[in-house]
Phi, psi and omega in degrees: 000325183215185183289162175301122177271146174297159189257158172304145192267010179271132180236117185304331177293331183253330186228078177297314186267117176248135170244129183237132181244121174226202182246248191279123179264155180302145010283355183295154186272121177185125182292317185303310181299318181306305181296318179297322174296315171296324183293316184292325180293315183293318178300320188296308182302329172287346176124006179272150170263107190248144172238114173253127179246128177202192186251157178217151172273349173262195190285147174301160185188165181219126188227139174230144174204149175283136177222124182047235181273003183225204184217153176232125168253113173255126177247123183241133175263119171302125181214148178280157187297160181295125178279099177285350186283341187219130178293325175304300181305317178299321179291319180299316181304308184304315179297317183294315184294321173286336175293317181292320183294310186292327177295324180288331186262359197300310181295315182288331181302308179294346179254354187289144172268344177210140181238123176242120177231160186242188179273001179222116000288156183285163171074014174297334176306330184291341178255313187287327179284312182295341179267010196297333178293341179273346191258139176273329187271169176292137182262112179250131180254122173256099196280070186300307179233153184267120171236133013271014187295328176288327165297326178282325175291335185274346177286135177284332177228155184292144183242126178297319179302308184292328187286328176290321182290327168296323179295309185295320178295318181289330170302312180293321184297324181290348178255000173285146182290317176199167185228143167252125171252151183278343189194160178305324179298318183285330171300325177294314175306312184289328176301323187286342179281354177102010178275122183303145182304329188279351173267004185250127173241136172275113180225100189277160190279314184076178185287134172289347185226155181259128177266112172262133182298127179096353185288159182299130174260128174303135178290154173293149170305143183315313184287353174245004171314126180075007183261151172274106194254130175264117179263130163241117186235154179092214181275134174233095191251199186283343177280353187257142181298128181249310194300311181290330179288312187290317186281327176291327176289325176300312180297327180296314197270333177262335178247338190253203187274349174066026186265354181254130181252128181277133177244114181259092176259066198220158173231167173120167183296321175300321178295315174305318181282320179299310181302315180290322177287325185289319183291319181292329180280350181072029179278154177278141168191169178232149182227132177211165185283158172299152183269167174291156186304323183285358178247000187289323183298320181293328185288312182291353173267346187300306194278172166285335180198168179252146173248126168245137181222150176202123173299147185296320191286000182254354183299134177080350172253336181229138169242110180289102190296342182299336188306320184298318178282327173308309180289325178295331185300330184090000173285145174304162170231130176254111178252128172251106183167187193275152178281353173289332178296146170290349169301319177297312179306318179289307194289326184292332187267355182264153175297158175099164180291144182206136167233139172246139175234127177293146177300124186103346180272077183300309181307311178300324180289317177297329174290325175299326177289328176291322178297314173304311177305324182290346178260345182295146172230161182305335183261031183297341179270011178264161186290144180267000000 
């Protein structure tokens, strides 16, 4: 689908003991935790002794199992959901949660040959790097999302406090042993902060599910049966474009053919805004919660096409990981976002129909919906 990617820097012969720190682990919904659990299992099977530390909305637990040539220990800390209504409360939650994760992993961290941490929860770098003298292992930052850049991109006005935090974060970044980025756009962003190119490896996520020919396809909701359905699945947050989708969809239904119907199987602030605005405008759409991982492959084969969006200010700071499974599903993709994003790089090199619409191009989005509708058939919900 794309160029040959660089490999993760861990070697079982040199770095037997690995610690991975993430946020919400399955069955809780969270792309980072989902991928880190897959990563932990893969490393264990290759011969590493892996400790995965993350969060759970249920009771805390500890589980150990032998896997392949190695072993996996999962430590789950019971935690409350992120308080998203207040930036101050969210920051306090992040600080307290990061401290809990470090303390829970303290023993394995001190014994580890390699430590992999992510951008979720954010700002772990401000604990792990200053304490680097305590760790014997190499410190690898899988920079899933850039923080505080994401906070800055979401602000309407510049914040001096966030600018100072960014300066401190870049100071610590230059002292991390190595980075894993999700795309070339993230590599470019990281390079300009002063991180040497030799410390940056491109290690993509890939699809979290496998699509087996003839496997069960999730049925469309009753109100979408027989329709040409465009699905947005997963998290629809502040990094994802809303305005172009809402206004372009309205043009399609009020001035165009109105043949495409939006299905939001999503959570997040963006999903709430899209649903609210479409409902107020009296436009047809269907809203449901994200599905469990074991049902995801069937869900992604159900629609005529997939919708992926990203605001221009977040390009290179956020990589919508859903793009991998969307492409693997074999369904066309409609991307609202910049050609500078790796979403466009991946989608252009994949087989099948693909349309890209720039943020703010409402007419272009409506036109793309007409092109999608022209490809739909009454059996568009059946496997292609």
